[in-house]
N, C-alpha and C positions, 0 to 999 in steps of 0.2 A: 982470220975470223971463222972460216969454215974448217972442219976437220974431216979428213978422208976416212972412209970406212972400208976395210978390206973384207970384212965378213958380211953375212946377210942375216944376222940374228934378228929376232923380234925385238924392236927397240922402243916401240911407243909406250909411254907411261900414261898418256892421255888419249882419248878417242881421236881418230882422224877427223879433221874438220873439213878438208877439201882436197881435191886432186886436180891436176891438169896435165894432159898428155901432149907432147910435141909430136904431132902425127907423123911428120917426116922421118924422125929418128927413132920413135918408139920410146924415148926417154920420158920420164914422168916426175913431176914435182908433187910431193906429198906434204901437206901441212898438218902438224899436230898443234895443240895450243901452246906448246913451249919450244917447238923446233920445226925446221924445214929440212927435207931431204930430197936429193936428186937420186932417182933410181934409173938404172940402165934398162935395156930392153928385156933383160932376164929377171928384173926385179931386184937386182943387187944394189946396195947402197953405194953410190959414188962419193958423195960428201954430205955432211949434215951441218947446219948452222943452228945454234941454239939462241933463244931469246926469252925474255920474261913471259910468263903465261899470258897469252893474248890471242883472241880468236878473230882478229881483224885482218889477217894476212891474206893477200891474193897475189897472183903472179901470172905473167904472160911471157912466152918465148918470142924472141925476134924472128923475123921471117926466115932467116937462114939457120936458126937453131943454135947460134953461137952465144947468144946473150939471154938472160932471164931477168925480167923486171919484177921486183918484189916490194910490196908494201910492208914495212916493219915498224914495230913500236919504237918510239924515239927515246933518247937518253934520259928524259925526265919521266918516263912511264914508271909507275902508274900515275894516272891523271884523274882529275875530277871535273865535273861539269856543274856549274852553279848558276843560280839566278842572279842577274845583274841587280845590284842594290837600288839602282835608279828606277827600276821597274819601267823601262822605256816602253812606249806604246808602239815602237817599231822594232822589227827584228834586224839582224845584221845585214839583210838584203833590202832594208827600207820598206818592208811591207807593212802598211798601216793597220792591217787586220790582225797582226800578231799582238799578243798580250805581253810577251816576255822577250828579253834579249838574253841570249845564252853566251856565256864566256867560258873559255877553256884555260885551265891553269894547273901548274905543277902543285902537287899536294903540299909541298913545303915552300911555295912561292911567297915572297913578300913584295910590297909595292915597288921596291927598288930593284928587285932581282931581274936579271935578263930573262925575257920570255914571259914575265908576269904580266897580267892585264894592264895595259897602259904604259908598260915600261919599254925602253928602247929594245928593239929586236923582236917585239911581239907584233903579229903572230908569224911573220915570214921566217924568222929564225928559230921557231919553236914548234913543238908538236911532233907527230910521228913522221916517218921518213919513207922515201922511195929510193930503193937501191937498184943499181945496174950491176949484175954479176956475170962473170965469165962461166959459162956452163961447164966447160971441160975441167976447170980447176976449183970453182967455187970462190974465186978471187973477186973481191969487191972493187969495181972499177970506178964508181962514182956514187954519190948520195945527194939527195936534195930533201929539204924539209917540206912536208905537206902544208905547213902553216895552220894545221888544225889537228885534232885528235879524234879521228873517226871511230865509230863503233864497228863499222864493217867497210870493206872495200871490194871492188871488182875490177879486174884487169882485162882489157880486150886489145888484140893486135889489129892494127889498121890494115886494110887491103893494100895500101901503098908499100907495105913491107918495110917502112921506115919508122912510123909512129906507133906508140903504144898508148892507149887511153886508160886512165884510172878514175873510177868513180868512188866517191867517199860519202858515207852515210853517217850523219850525226844525229843522235837522239834529240828529238824535239827542237831541231834547229836546221839551218840552211846547209846544203851539201854542195861541195865544189866538184867540178870535173877537171882533171889534169891531163895534158898531152905531153908526152916525152919523146925524145929521139936522141940517139947516141951517135954522133957523127964526128970523125976526126979526133977520136979519143976525148970528146967533150960531151957532157950530158946537158941537153937543153930541155927546159920544162916551161910550159905555158899553163897558167892556172885560169880557168874560166869560173869566176866566183858565182856562187848561188845558182849554178846551172841545173843542179839536181844530180841524182845518182845516174851514172852512165848505164844504159841498158843494152844498146845494140848499135852497130854501125851498118850503114846501108851497103849492099853488095858493091856499088860503084865507089864507095868511100867518100861521096860528096856530102853526106849528111849523117847525123847520129841522133839517137833518142835518149832523153833523160826523163826521170820521174822524181819530183820533189818528195821529201819525206812525208808520207801520209799521216804520221803521228803528230806533225807540227800543227799547232792551232791555226796557222795562217794558210794551210793547204788542206782543206777539207777533203779527205780521201785521196790526196795527192794531185799533182798537176803533171800532165804529159806535155813534153815540149820537143819540138823538132828544131835542130840546129844545123847550120851550114858548116862545111869543112872545106878549107882550113880557116875561114874567117870567124867561125864560132857565133855568127849572128843568129839570133832566134828568129826562125821562119814562121812558126805557128805554135800556139798553145791550146790545150783542151783542159779545162778545169774539171776535176773529178765531180764537183758538186753539180755540174750540168748533166752528168751521165749516170751517176751511181744511185743505187737504192740505199735505204737506211742500213748502216753497218758495213757497207762495202768500201773497198779501197783499191787503187791501182797497185798491183803487186809486181808487174813486169811488162815489158814491151819488146817486140822483135819484128824485124822486117820479114814478111813471108816471101816477098820478091821486091822488085823495084817499084811496085805500084800499091802495095797494101802493107799495113802495119797491124799486127795482132796484139791487143792488150789483154793481159791476164787480170781478171777482176776476182778478188777474194772477199769472203765474208766469214767472220768468226773462225778463221784459220782452217776451215774445211771446205765449204762449198766454193765453187768457182764457175765462172762463165767467161766468154770472150767478147770483146768489142773490136770491130774492124774500123780502121781509119785509112784515108788516102795517104800514101807515103809522101806525096809531094806537098800537101798543105794541111794534113790532118782533118780533112773534111770527114765527118762521121759517115760510115757505110753500113752500120747496123750491127746487130748481135751475130755471134758466130760460136759454134762449138770450138773448144780449144784446139781441136785437130781440124784444120780447114783445108779444103782442096785448093 
């Protein structure tokens, strides 16, 4: 799947979309819209893997730097998102405030095709994929379906050195968080449905933060949620509608330390401010500059 590169020529045909550095080794994963490359500490290309043009890739190194987890477009890409003809009053997560139910399907899917809406194998055997690759060689060790076709993903390594978290964002729909580990040559994946987009993991590793899609009609401005790890139980939620001004949304969240969470609030794509919450139960602590002491 991957091809080695002996030279260090300028290879990108499309703008770089994201980078991630393995701090321990100095190696770097670089994503273009149509390929991924591993660079060594001098910037030389070790290997490259190509895929259909897609800007949803993200990646995270394992704790020892030997593996890299990569979100990749699935075999049925490109895909489409369509409105459910039933015009359900609930979304896929059962939220009665949503006006639409969104479905994901292959462009050429028919009602009987594997992976088509309502067909056998959908959605757990359909959608984009999560790959575990050997850093040294670019060899694909294992793959797993995401069960959805996200517009964007984010990968985070857990402090336990074993798990990698993957957040998926779906336009105008619910987002799942996935947790993976590669043990004894086997890939294990747990999907936390409708948890929201993974934002940050606590320094202790005992909890993590997600934000629901602020564009979805059932989440006015987004919903911040605190989850336990490894049980994934929802500890607390804060609805954006209770804290945001007109036109604002929750754009990001991070642990400042073991006691405070900082939420990035955006408006119109330019202006921003911060909100502080208690890291233990999301009790509001007030406004804050985005750089907090």
